[in-house]
C-alpha positions, 0 to 999 in steps of 0.5 A: 503484480501483487495480485498475480503473486499473492492470489489464485485469481485468474489473469482475466479476473485481475485484468478487469479488477484493475480497470482494463476492459480487454485481456489482450490490452492488459497482457500486452501492456503488462508485457511491455512494462515487465518484460513477460506476460502475466502468466509467465510472471506468475509462474516465475515469481514466488509470493512476496515475503514481507520483512518482519520489521514491516509486519511488526510496524503494521501491528503497532497501535496508533498513539492518539494526540496528547491533551497538550498537543490538542490544546496547542493546536486548538489554541493556534500554536501549530502542530506537535510531532512525534519524537521520531519526526514521523508525522505531524499530529493534526486535529480536525474539528 
């Protein structure tokens, strides 16, 4: 759906890019799931607008693990986590 809305690639090109070997099967499957053909979908939907907060989040720098977190992990004391409980920091050797 993203490729139909955000690119000017042909439906045939998109069909083969996403793994279908038949344009007819792609169009029929798309219509069964979405309710309209890929061409109708493209014509009736404008490009997606990503909220500013998502744009800002993807541009945020990734903070590396602090030395104390690395020492704790290598000493077998578990993993540290961020103050926002986003994701645990793991160290792989």
